[in-house]
N, C-alpha and C positions, 0 to 999 in steps of 0.2 A: 503493499499500499504506500509506504514511504517513497519508493522509487517512482511510482506512478505520479504522485504529488510533486515531487522534485521536477520531473520531466515537464510538467505543466508550468511551474514557475520558471524553469530553465529557459523556456521560449522567450522570455522577456530579458534574458541575459546571455545572448548568443555568443559573446566574446569569452565567456568564462564556463569552465566545465562543471559538472555536477557536484564534484567533490568540493570545489571552491565554494559553490552556492550553499551546499549542506553546511560548511563550516561557518559561513557568514551567518546563517539563519540560527545556528547553535549560539553563536556569539550574541546575536540580537536579542534571542529569547532569554539568554542568561542575564543581559543588561536589563531587560524588562522585569524579570522575576527578582533580581538582587538589588535593582535600583542603584547601580554603581557602575562606573567604568574601570575600576580597579581590578586588574587581571587576577591578582592574588585572591580577591574575594569571589570573582566570577568562577574560578576553577572548582570551587566546592559545589556549585550547582549543576555541573555539566553531566554528572552521572544520572540524575533523574531526568534530565532532557533527552539524553541519548538512549536511556534504558539500559545503561551498563553502570550500575551503582558501585560495583566492586573495582572499577578502574581507579588507580591511584591518583590522588590529587595533583602529584608532580607530573604525571603523564598528561593530565588534563590541561595543565599550565603550559606544557610544552606544545600541545596541539593549538592552544590559543596563540602563542608566539609564532608558530609556523605560518599562521594566517597572514601576519604582518610581514614575516620574512619573505613569503612568496608573492604577496599582492600589494604591498605598499606603494610600489612604483608603476602600478597598472592603472587602467581607467576604472577600476572597480568602484572607487569612492564616487565618481561621477555618475556611473550607471545606476548605483543605488539611489542617488538623489533624483535622477531623471525618472526612475520607476515610480517612486512614491508621489512625485509632483503630478505625474499623469493620473495616478489613482485619485488625487484630490480634484480632478477636473479643473486644474488651476487657472484662475483668472484673477488678477489682482491690479489694483491701481496705485498702491502705496508701498514704498520701500522704507525701511528703517535702518539707521546706522548708529552703532554705539559699540562701546568696548567693556569687557569684564576682565579683571585682573586679580591675581593672588600671588602669594609667595610661597613656594615649597622648598624648604632647605635654603640654599643660596640662590636659587633660581627663580626669576620673575616669570610668570605666564601673563600675557596680555593679549587676549583674543579680540581683535576689532572684527565685528560681525555685522554682516548685511543680511537683512530679513525681508521677506515679503509679508503682507498682512492678508490672511485668508480666514474670512468669517470671524473676524475679530481676534484672530490669533496671530502672533508673530512666529514665522517659521524661517530659520537660517537657510540661506542658499550658498553663502560663500563666507570665509573667514580667513584670517591670518593671524599667526601668533607673532606679535612684535617683539616678544622676549625682553621686555623692559618695563620699568615703572614709569608712570607719567602718561601724557597725552600722545595722540598720534600726530604725525605732520602731514603735509600736503603729499609729499612723495609716497608715503606709505598708503594713504587713501586712494591716490591715483593707481598705485600698483594693484590694490584690492579690487577696484572697479574694472581696471583693464582685464584682469584675469577673469573676473566674474563675467564680463560682457562677451568673453569668447563662447561662453556656454548658455548664457541667459539673455533674453531680450529685455533691456532695461529702459530703453528709450520711451518717451511719452508717459513715463510713470512719474510720481512725485515722491521725492525723498523727504523724510521728516528726521530732523536730528537736533540734538541739543547744542548749546553755545560753544562747545569744544570744537565743532565742525564748521567754522567760519573761515573766510579768507578770500582775498580777491582772486588769487590764482584758482582757488577751489570752486568759486562761483562760476568763473569763466569755463573751467573744465567740465562742469556738469551741464552748462548751457551748450557748450560745443557737442556734447554726447546726446543732446536732446532730452535731458532729464530736468524736469521741474523740481522745485525745492521749496520747503517751508522750514527754516532753520532758526532756532532761537539765537539772539544776538547778545553780546555783552553790552553793559550799560552804556559805555562811552565809545563803543566801536563805531567808526564811520560818522561820528557826530558832525564833524566839519563838512563832509560830503552831503549829509542830509540837510543841514542848515543852509548850505550854499544853493540847493535847489529852490526853484520858485515855490513859495507857499509858506505855511507856518513853521516855526522852529520846532525841534524835537521836544524841548522843555514845555512848549505851549501845547503841543499834542498830548503830552503826559498830563498836564494839568487839566485838559479838557476831559480826558478819560476818567481821571480820578475825581473830578467834581460830579460827574454824571451819577444819577441814581440808578441807571440801568446796570443790572449785575454783570452782564456779558458785553459791556460797552467796548467798542473797538473802533479805532480810526486808522487811516493810512495815509502815506504820502509817497509820491514817486520821487526817486533821485538817481543819479548817475554815478556809477563806480567804474572808473577805467573805461568810460564810454558805453558801459551796459546799463540799460534801464533796469532798476530793481524798485521794490516797494518796501518801506518800513511800515510795520503794523504795530500799534500800541494797543494792548488789551489788558483789562483787569485780570489779576491773578485769580483764577477760579478756586484755588486752595484757600480754605479758612485759616485765618491767623498765619498766613504766609509772611516770612521775613521780607520778601520782595512783593510789594502791592501790585506790580504791573509786570508784564512781559513785552519784550521787544522781539518781534519776529521779522525776518528778512526773507523775501520771496521774489521770484520772477514771474509769479502768476498774477495776471491782471483780473482779479476778482474782488468783490467787496470785502472789506476788512473783517467783517463778521464771519464770512465764509472761511478765510484764511485762519482766523482765531478758532474755528471749529475744527480745523484739520490737525492742528498741533498736538492736541491731547492724545491722539492715536499713538504718539511716540512712546507712551507708557507700556504698550504692549510688548516692547522689547524687554523692559524691565521684568515683566512677568515671565518671558521666555527664559531669561537668564536664571530666574528663581527656580524654574522647572529643570533647567539643565544642571543646576548646582544643588543648593540646599534642600529643595523640595521635590527633588527628581533623581537625576543620574549622578550626582556627586562628582561633577567634572573636576573639582579641585583634587580629587584622588587619582587623577591620571598619572600612571607610572611607567609609561612607554617612553623609550628614548628614540630621537629621530624625528625630524619634522614630517617626512612622508608617512611614517607609521602613526603619528599623532592624527594626521589628516585623515587617514583612513578610519581610525577609530572615532573620530568626531562625525565622520559620515555615517557610520554604523549607528552612532548614538542619535543622530538626526533622523535616520531611517526609523529607529524604535520610537522617537518622539512623535513623528508624523503618524505612524500607525496608531499610537495612543490618541492623537487628536482626531483621526478618522473615527475611531471607535467611540470616543467621548461625544462627538457631535451627534452620532446616532441617537443617543439616548439622553442628551443634555436637557431636553424639555422636561423629563421626568424627575430631574434633581430637585430636592427640597429647597425651599426659601428659608434663609436664616436672618435673624435679627442681629445686627452688629451695633450694639448699644453704644460703644464708645465712639463710633463714627456716625451714630444717629442715621443709619441707613439699613435697607434691606438688600440682600444679594443671595446668590446661590451658595449653598453650603460647601461646595467644593468646585474647583476649576474644571474646564473641559478636559485639560490634560489629566488631572488626578482621576476624573471619572473614567476616562479611557484606559488608563494603565490599570486601574482596579478591575475593569471589565476583563482586560486581557489576562490578568493574573488568574482569573477564575476559570477560564476555559482554555487557556493555552498553557498547559502544564508539561507537555511532551512535544518533541520535534514534530511528531505526526500531527497533533492537534494544531500546532502553529502553522505548519504547511497547509493544512486544511482551511485554516482561517484566511491565509493569504490567497489560496486558489479561489475561495469564495469571494474575496474582495476583487480579485481579477474579473471574475464572472460578472459581478455587479458593475464594475467600471466599463466593461466591454459591451454591456446592454444598454448603457447610457451614453451621454455625450462626454467625451474627454477632450479637454482643451490643451493644446501645446503652446498656448499663448505666451508662455514665459520661456519656453525652450528654444534654443538655437539648434535644432535637429533637422 
């Protein structure tokens, strides 16, 4: 039965043999079950997945290591991503960019990550480990986007990012690539350029917003930066008791200020994604593989597992109970789409056979409906 199921899945990975696919699925299921990317912890779960509980854990560890020895420099990471993105029937308008960093021993990890937004969930499509503490620079962001655009169609989408990701060269690069943007600006960034343009000064715009009784009051002004027409949008900070009472947003999109202001909060989806990949999910900080290519493949397998969890979570999310969050004075779902999905998968994907059965069923559902390659350069 397992061979039959593997053959069905294998048709979507023609570049890779059945043994490779089998081992990747074992690794993925172990990540889902153990909720970690630490190979030392994953090795203890392989016996129940493969149906060979008597296999020594050291042998299972070597099996995991061989996956990366054999396939780290292949196209396997990209084929895994393309597969799950097709299952999503992916069509997206927004891109998110941010970084997450931590220190392990003497080594800094800093993953600058590009995500798409799918049904309110941020999903990573490309990442680079900058191997440093601190912020990214223009050259690093440019490298990330140039690599991502070899595989994914990013033009005509809108990038949303925090104030770390500003810069004259950066804005021009995005515009030249056909990418729109809504990026939070630092308080005094480009103040002279904004005030030089025809119309009210930046301080006057801020005062106008803060005087207004309208809770989501936003105003904008056009200005030029190195000959490129941009807009500064001033909006009240929607967070209660925020240290900064207003936000400054820079965009190249010629739309009303309130529209631009409504786009920016989508940025928080990437923070939720990082939480799921780290403390509330796959414990990314426990990564213990050496070598950039090996780490890149492990990240791709983790994203593969993450997307499968999202797919499953979306199926039943309407049934998740509503919870009262008294400190925040709001109502919301008792758990996230990701947490719902991974809990569902843990219930009925206990062995490699059941996991392959789940994936082939997902393939069948996707083939019976519309699948969009809108994002993929294939």
